[in-house]
N, C-alpha and C positions, 0 to 999 in steps of 0.2 A: 504494500500500500504506500503511495507517495506521501511524503511528509508535508503537512500543510503549515502555512504561516498563520500564526495566531499567538495566543497567550503561552508563554514558556512553561507555565505550571500545569499544563494539560498534556497528557500522553499523546504522542503522535504529532504534536505541533512544535514548530520552531519559531523563535522570535524573528522579526523582520531583519534585524541586524545580522542574524546568523544565516539568513537566506540570501542576502545581498551578494556575498562573494560567489555563490553558485550562479546566480542570475547573471552577474558580470562575466563569469567564465563562459557560460553558455552563449551569451551574446558574442563574446570574443571568438568562440569556436565557430559560430554561424558565419560571422563576418570573415574569418580567415578562410573558411571553406568556400564562401562565395567569391572571394578575391582570387582563389586559385582554381576555380571551376573551369572546365569540367574534369580536371585532373583529380586523381585520388591523392590524398595527402596522408603520409604515414603518421601514425599516432605519435611517434617520437618527435616529428617536426611540430605537431600541434602542442605537445607538452612543452617544448622549448619556447614557442611563441606565447603561450599562456602562463609560463612560469610554474607549471605543475608537473606531475608525474604522468607516465603513460597510463597507469591504472586510473588516475583521476580523469583523464581524457576518456578512457573507456566507459567509466561510470557516467560521466556527463553526456556522452554521445548516446548511451543506452537510455538515459532519461529523455533526451530529445526525440529519439526514435519512438519511445513509448508514448510520447505526447503527440506524435503524428508528424513531426518535422521530417521532410523527405530526405533523410541522410541515408546514403547507400554505404554498406560496409563490405569490404573485400578483404578476406583473410589471406595470409601468405605473402610470398614474394611479389613485389609490385602492388601490394594492396594498400589499404588505408581507408580513408573516408572521403566521400564527396557529396555535394548537395546540388539540387537543381537550382541553378542561379539565373533565373529569368531576369531580365532587366526591369520589366514592369509586370505587375499583376493585374488581373481583371478587377473591375470595380467591386467593392464589397459594401453591403448595406448593413449597418449596425442599428440595433434599437438604442434608444437613449441610455438604457441601463447597461448595455454592453459597452457603449462608448464611455460611460462613467467608470466602468470597471477598468478599461484600458487606461483612462486618464489617471486613475488612482494608482495603477501599477507603474506608470511612467513617473509620476511624482514620487512614489516611494523609492524607486530605484535611483532617481535623480536624472532629470531629462538632459542634463549637460554631460552625461557619460559618453555620448557620441553624437555626431551630426545627425545620424539616422533617428536617434531618440528625440532630438530637438525638432526635427522636421515632422515626425509623427505627432508629437505633442501639438505643434502649430496647426497641423491639419485637423486634428480632433477638435481643438478649441474653435477653429474657424467653422467647422461643421456644426458645432453645438450652439454657436452664437449667431448664426445666420437666420 
């Protein structure tokens, strides 16, 4: 069962400050895979780029795959990880509640963590205030 963010005094939950490093690493992994797509990137290279271990990369990639992120895994020589890196995605329609959840997530992580996060925050705010 995935660990949820919430009060640290309840079983199965982690506090937000404990979840942030994971979120930041996963974002860094996705961005690194996108930058090197369509090539497979060895776990060793991803570990070096994210300042972690190969085992941490494996666990983080497993979480991303479990969540539905389209990461392909190839074992063995010449293997590694890759992601579908389309330049643009089709339009997505969110309910106001879904948009609010995304906003809260961006604010919690810190929208200034990357240019992509800043852009996403601006787009969501624009959509909600029009």
